[in-house]
C-alpha positions in Angstrom: 54.6 54.0 86.4 52.8 54.0 83.2 51.6 50.4 82.1 52.0 49.6 78.5 49.2 47.8 76.8 50.5 44.7 74.6 48.6 45.0 71.3 46.4 42.1 70.8 47.1 39.9 68.0 44.8 40.4 64.8 43.9 37.7 62.4 43.7 38.2 58.7 41.0 36.6 56.5 41.7 33.5 55.0 41.9 33.3 51.3 41.5 30.8 48.6 45.1 30.8 47.5 47.1 30.3 50.4 47.8 30.8 54.4 44.8 29.0 55.0 44.7 27.9 58.9 47.4 30.8 59.7 46.8 34.0 61.9 49.3 36.7 61.9 49.8 38.0 65.3 50.8 41.7 66.0 54.4 42.2 67.3 54.9 42.4 70.9 56.9 44.7 72.8 59.6 42.3 73.2 60.0 41.0 69.8 62.1 43.7 67.9 59.1 44.4 65.8 59.4 40.9 64.3 55.9 39.1 63.5 55.1 36.2 65.6 53.3 33.4 63.5 51.0 31.1 65.5 49.7 28.0 63.7 45.9 27.4 64.3 44.9 23.7 63.7 41.8 23.7 61.7 40.8 20.6 63.5 40.6 22.4 66.9 38.9 25.4 65.6 35.6 23.7 66.8 37.1 23.2 70.4 38.4 26.8 70.7 35.0 28.3 69.6 33.6 26.0 72.6 36.0 27.1 75.0 35.5 30.6 74.2 31.9 30.7 74.6 31.9 32.8 77.9 33.1 36.3 77.6 36.5 36.9 79.2 37.9 40.2 80.0 40.8 41.6 77.9 44.1 40.7 79.2 46.6 43.4 80.3 50.1 42.9 80.8 52.5 44.8 83.2 56.1 44.7 82.2 57.0 45.1 85.7 55.0 41.9 87.0 56.4 38.4 86.4 54.5 36.2 84.2 52.3 33.9 85.9 52.1 30.3 84.5 48.9 28.7 83.7 48.4 25.8 86.0 46.7 23.8 83.1 49.5 24.0 80.8 52.1 21.4 80.5 54.5 23.8 79.0 54.4 26.2 82.0 54.1 29.1 79.6 51.0 31.5 80.3 48.8 32.0 77.2 46.9 35.0 77.1 43.2 34.9 76.5 41.7 36.0 73.3 39.8 39.3 73.8 35.9 39.5 73.5 35.7 41.3 70.0 37.9 38.2 68.7 35.5 35.7 70.4 32.5 37.5 69.1 34.1 37.3 65.5 34.5 33.7 65.6 30.8 33.2 66.9 29.6 35.3 64.2 31.6 33.3 61.5 30.4 30.1 63.1 27.0 31.1 62.9 27.0 32.2 59.3 28.9 29.0 58.6 25.9 27.1 60.1 23.3 29.2 58.3 25.3 28.7 54.8 25.7 24.7 55.4 22.1 24.7 56.7 20.9 26.5 53.9 23.0 24.4 51.2 21.7 21.0 52.8 18.1 22.3 52.7 18.4 23.2 49.2 20.1 19.9 48.3 17.3 18.1 50.2 14.8 19.9 48.2 16.6 19.3 44.9 16.5 15.6 45.7 13.0 15.6 46.7 11.9 17.0 43.4 10.8 15.0 40.5 13.8 14.5 38.4 13.3 16.0 34.9 11.6 13.8 32.4 13.7 13.3 29.2 12.1 15.1 26.3 10.7 12.9 23.7 12.3 13.5 20.3 9.7 13.1 17.5 11.4 11.4 14.7 10.6 12.5 11.2 8.0 10.3 9.8 8.5 8.7 6.6 5.7 9.4 3.9 3.4 6.6 3.7 4.0 4.1 0.9 2.1 4.4 -2.2 -0.7 1.8 -2.5 0.0 -1.1 -4.8 -2.3 -1.1 -7.7 -3.3 -4.4 -9.4 -4.8 -4.7 -12.7 -6.0 -7.5 -14.7 -3.6 -8.5 -17.8 -6.8 -9.7 -19.5 -9.2 -6.6 -19.2 -6.7 -3.7 -17.8 -9.1 -3.2 -15.2 -8.2 -2.5 -11.6 -8.5 -5.5 -9.5 -8.3 -6.8 -6.0 -4.9 -8.3 -5.0 -4.4 -11.9 -6.2 -7.2 -11.5 -9.0 -4.5 -10.6 -11.5 -2.9 -13.9 -11.3 -5.9 -16.2 -11.8 -5.8 -18.3 -14.9 -8.0 -17.4 -17.9 -11.0 -19.5 -18.5 -12.7 -19.4 -22.1 -16.4 -20.5 -22.2 -18.6 -21.1 -25.1 -22.0 -19.4 -24.6 -25.0 -19.9 -26.8 -26.8 -17.0 -28.3 -30.1 -18.6 -30.1 -33.3 -17.2 -29.2 -34.0 -20.0 -26.8 -30.8 -19.0 -24.9 -31.6 -15.5 -24.2 -31.2 -13.8 -21.6 -27.6 -15.3 -21.1 -25.9 -15.6 -17.7 -22.2 -14.6 -17.0 -21.8 -12.3 -20.0 -21.4 -9.1 -17.9 -18.4 -10.6 -15.9 -16.6 -11.6 -19.0 -13.4 -9.4 -19.8 -13.3 -10.2 -23.5 -16.2 -11.5 -25.6 -15.7 -12.8 -29.3 -18.8 -13.0 -31.4 -19.4 -14.9 -34.5 -21.6 -17.0 -36.6 -21.7 -20.9 -35.6 -24.2 -22.4 -38.1 -27.3 -21.1 -39.7 -26.6 -17.4 -39.1 -26.9 -18.3 -35.3 -24.0 -16.4 -33.3 -22.1 -18.0 -30.5 -19.8 -16.2 -28.0 -16.4 -17.2 -26.7 -16.4 -15.5 -23.1 -13.0 -14.8 -21.4 -12.6 -14.6 -17.7 -10.0 -13.7 -15.4 -11.2 -11.3 -12.4 -14.6 -12.0 -13.1 -16.2 -14.8 -10.9 -19.9 -15.3 -11.9 -21.8 -17.9 -9.9 -24.3 -18.5 -12.7 -23.0 -19.2 -16.4 -24.7 -20.3 -19.4 -26.2 -22.1 -21.5 -22.9 -23.6 -22.4 -22.8 -24.8 -26.0 -20.3 -26.6 -28.3 -16.9 -25.8 -29.8 -15.6 -24.7 -33.3 -12.1 -24.6 -34.8 -11.9 -20.6 -35.0 -13.0 -20.2 -31.2 -9.6 -22.1 -30.6 -7.7 -19.6 -32.5 -9.1 -16.9 -30.4 -8.7 -18.9 -27.0 -5.3 -20.2 -27.6 -3.0 -16.9 -27.3 -4.5 -16.5 -23.8 -3.4 -19.9 -22.4 -7.0 -20.3 -21.3 -8.9 -23.4 -20.1 -11.7 -24.0 -22.9 -15.1 -24.9 -21.6 -17.8 -26.4 -23.9 -20.3 -29.2 -24.5 -18.8 -31.2 -27.3 -18.2 -29.6 -30.5 -17.6 -29.9 -34.3 -15.5 -33.0 -35.4 -12.5 -30.8 -36.3 -12.6 -28.9 -33.0 -12.8 -31.9 -30.8 -9.8 -33.3 -32.7 -7.8 -30.3 -32.4 -8.4 -29.4 -28.8 -7.5 -33.2 -27.7 -4.3 -33.4 -29.8 -1.6 -33.1 -27.2 0.9 -31.4 -29.6 -1.8 -28.4 -29.7 -1.0 -27.8 -26.0 -4.7 -26.6 -25.3 -6.4 -27.1 -22.2 -9.8 -28.9 -22.7 -12.6 -28.6 -20.3 -15.5 -30.9 -21.9 -18.7 -31.5 -20.1 -18.9 -35.0 -21.8 -15.9 -36.1 -19.4 -16.5 -33.7 -16.5 -20.5 -33.9 -16.1 -20.2 -33.1 -12.3 -18.9 -29.7 -12.8 -22.3 -28.7 -15.0 -26.0 -28.9 -14.4 -28.9 -28.9 -16.7 -31.5 -26.4 -15.2 -35.1 -27.4 -15.3 -36.2 -23.9 -16.6 -34.9 -24.6 -20.2 -34.9 -27.8 -22.4 -32.1 -29.2 -24.0 -29.7 -28.3 -25.4 -30.0 -24.6 -24.0 -29.9 -25.8 -20.3 -26.3 -26.6 -19.4 -24.9 -24.3 -16.8 -21.9 -24.2 -14.5 -20.4 -21.5 -12.0 -16.9 -20.1 -11.6 -16.4 -21.8 -8.3 -17.1 -25.2 -9.8 -15.0 -24.6 -12.8 -12.0 -23.4 -10.6 -12.2 -26.7 -8.5 -12.1 -28.8 -11.6 -9.2 -26.6 -13.3 -7.3 -26.7 -10.1 -7.3 -30.6 -10.3 -6.2 -30.4 -13.8 -3.0 -28.3 -12.9 -4.2 -25.2 -15.0 -3.1 -23.0 -12.2 -1.8 -19.8 -14.1 -2.1 -18.5 -17.6 0.9 -17.0 -19.6 0.0 -14.6 -22.3 0.8 -11.1 -23.8 -1.9 -8.6 -23.0 -3.7 -6.2 -25.3 -2.2 -2.8 -24.8 -4.4 -0.8 -22.6 -4.8 3.2 -22.1 -6.5 5.7 -19.6 -10.1 6.4 -20.6 -10.4 9.7 -22.1 -14.1 10.5 -23.2 -14.1 12.6 -26.2 -16.1 16.1 -25.9 -16.9 15.8 -29.7 -18.0 12.0 -30.2 -18.1 11.1 -33.9 -19.8 7.6 -33.5 -22.6 7.8 -31.1 -24.7 5.0 -32.8 -23.1 1.9 -34.2 -24.6 -1.0 -36.2 -23.2 -4.2 -37.2 -24.5 -6.6 -39.5 -23.7 -10.1 -38.5 -26.3 -12.3 -40.2 -29.8 -11.6 -40.0 -32.2 -9.1 -38.1 -32.3 -11.6 -34.8 -28.5 -11.3 -34.6 -27.5 -8.0 -36.0 -26.0 -5.7 -33.3 -26.8 -2.0 -32.4 -24.7 0.2 -29.7 -25.8 3.4 -28.2 -22.8 5.4 -27.0 -23.4 6.6 -23.1 -21.1 9.5 -22.3 -21.8 9.4 -18.5 -20.4 5.8 -18.2 -18.1 6.1 -21.3 -19.6 2.9 -22.4 -21.8 1.3 -25.1 -25.2 -0.1 -24.4 -25.5 -3.2 -26.3 -28.8 -4.3 -28.3 -29.4 -7.4 -30.6 -32.5 -8.3 -32.5 -34.0 -5.0 -31.9 -34.0 -5.5 -28.1 -31.8 -4.5 -25.3 -29.3 -7.6 -24.5 -29.4 -8.3 -21.2 -27.8 -10.7 -18.4 -29.4 -12.6 -15.6 -27.6 -14.1 -12.4 -30.3 -16.6 -12.0 -33.3 -18.4 -13.7 -35.6 -16.3 -11.2 -33.6 -13.0 -11.8 -36.2 -10.3 -11.8 -34.0 -7.5 -12.9 -32.0 -8.6 -15.9 -29.0 -6.0 -16.6 -28.1 -4.6 -20.0 -24.8 -5.3 -21.1 -22.3 -2.3 -21.5 -19.0 -2.9 -22.9 -16.2 -0.3 -22.6 -14.7 -0.9 -25.9 -16.3 -2.4 -29.1 -14.3 -3.8 -31.9 -15.4 -4.7 -35.4 -13.1 -7.2 -37.1 -13.6 -7.5 -40.8 -12.8 -11.2 -41.8 -13.6 -13.5 -44.8 -16.4 -15.9 -43.8 -17.9 -19.0 -45.7 -20.3 -21.7 -44.9 -20.2 -25.0 -46.7 -19.4 -28.8 -46.4 -17.0 -29.7 -43.5 -15.9 -33.2 -42.1 -19.1 -33.8 -40.2 -21.7 -31.7 -42.3 -22.1 -27.9 -43.2 -19.9 -25.7 -41.1 -18.9 -22.1 -40.7 -15.2 -21.0 -41.4 -13.5 -17.9 -41.0 -9.9 -16.9 -42.3 -8.6 -16.1 -38.7 -5.0 -15.8 -39.9 -3.3 -12.9 -41.9 -4.6 -9.4 -41.7 -7.7 -7.5 -42.3 -9.5 -4.1 -41.6 -10.8 -3.2 -38.0 -12.8 -0.6 -36.5 -12.1 0.4 -32.9 -15.0 2.1 -31.0 -14.2 4.0 -27.6 -14.5 7.1 -25.7 -17.2 8.0 -28.4 -14.5 7.9 -31.1 -13.9 5.6 -34.0 -10.6 4.7 -35.2 -10.1 2.6 -38.3 -7.0 0.3 -38.5 -5.4 -3.0 -39.2 -5.6 -6.2 -37.4 -3.1 -9.2 -38.0 -2.6 -12.6 -36.6 0.0 -15.0 -38.2 -0.9 -18.2 -36.4 -3.2 -19.7 -33.8 -0.9 -19.1 -30.6 0.0 -15.6 -31.6 -2.5 -12.8 -30.2 -4.3 -10.3 -32.4 -2.2 -7.0 -33.0 -4.3 -3.8 -33.7 -2.5 -1.1 -35.6 -3.6 2.4 -36.7 -3.2 3.8 -40.4 0.4 4.9 -39.4 1.2 1.3 -38.0 1.1 2.6 -34.3 -0.4 0.0 -31.7 -4.0 1.0 -30.8 -4.3 0.8 -27.1 -7.7 0.3 -25.6 -9.6 1.5 -22.5 -9.5 -1.0 -19.4 -12.8 -2.8 -18.9 -14.6 -5.3 -21.2 -13.9 -5.4 -24.9 -16.5 -7.0 -27.3 -15.3 -8.2 -30.5 -17.6 -8.9 -33.2 -16.5 -10.7 -36.4 -18.2 -9.4 -39.8 -17.5 -10.3 -43.3 -17.2 -6.9 -45.0 -16.5 -3.3 -44.2 -19.8 -2.3 -45.3 -21.4 -4.4 -42.4 -20.0 -1.7 -39.9 -22.0 1.8 -39.9 -22.0 4.5 -37.4 -23.2 8.0 -37.2 -22.2 11.1 -34.7 
C-alpha cells in the first residue's frame, strides 16, 4: 500500500497591512481542498521557539493507522510536530530579531551617551555706535569738555599799564574788549566761560562803557572799585547787573608782594567760582555770537595789522600765522605775553583766533568825579573783521546796554566768526586801522 505524505503547512510572511499573527495551512487530504487557518498567539511565540529548540523528525501520517492522541493534550487531539526546516526558520527569524533589537539598543545607547548638540549662537546685528556728543562753548564757539558749556560767564577788569605787564589769565579768556581807561592807558574787559585760569590779574577798576559790553552776556563783573558813574550803575538793582567788587569781597582776592599797589590785586577762577556760587549766579543766559568753521585762506590779504589806539606804548600790532590760523599780538613794540604765576619763567605770547576793530566815537573830559573817557557805545559804526588771513569790512550795531553787538557785512548779511578767542579793540577813526597782505 502506498503511503501518502501529508503536505506540511507553510506560513506566509507577515506584512504591515493585515493578517498579522496568522498562518495559512496547506489543505490536508481530508479537507476537500479548503485551507485550514490556524491562529498563532503572538504572546506564545517565544514559548514555541523554546519548545522547538531540539530537532524533531518530520511527521508522516498513514491513512490506514488510527491517530494517536497526545497524552499531554487536554483535548485528546494529536497535534503534528513542526518540521525541522520550519523550526530552523523560526530560529533564524529569532536570531535576526535579536541582532536587530540589540543593534538598535546599542545605537540608542550610543546616541544617549553622546553630548547633546549645543545651540548655535545667533549673532545679533550690532547697532552702529552712537555718534559722540560734541559740546561747544556759547561764548567762544570752541569745543569743550561736557559741562563747561554750562558754566556762568565771568567778566574781569584787567589792567594794561606798563607796571601791570605781563598780565595773567588773558590767554584763557574767550572774549577780550580793549579800550582806553584814562590818560591813553588801555584796559581789558575779559570774559571767561570754559577758561579756568588759576592766576588772574592785576584786577582794576570799572568804567560805564565796560558795563555796556559785559551786560549782554549776563556775566558776573569782577572789579576793584570804579568810577562814580560805573559804581552807581552796577549797584542799581534796576540794572540787573551782577556785582563782584573786591571792596566787599576781600577774601576772594590777594595782593601779591611781587608788585606794588594798585597793580597787585590777583584772584583765581576757583576762588571766584566759590563766591559767585554763594551769590546764586549759577548760569548765564545770553545770545551767542555767530560762529563758523575755520577756513584759512590760500591767498591772505591781511598778514600784518596795526591798530592805533592812543600812544606808542598802547598801540597794537598783529602778525598772521597761517600754521595756527591765529594772530600773534604785540603792543608797545614788544610781544604781548601772559604768565601763570609771578615766578613763571616762560611767558606765553597771546594768539587770538579773531581780531575785530570797532570804530567808535571817543571823547575825554570832565565827568562826575573828574576827567573820564567816554565812548558812544550805542548805535552803529564801521568795523573790520580779521580771520583766516582775510579782512572783511562791515558794520556793528548795538541799540542799548542789554542787547549784544551784531556784525554784518556790506550786504547786511551776518558775519560769523571762527571759534576761539576773539579780541576786540576800540579805535576812534577808520584811519586807525591799517593792514597789508
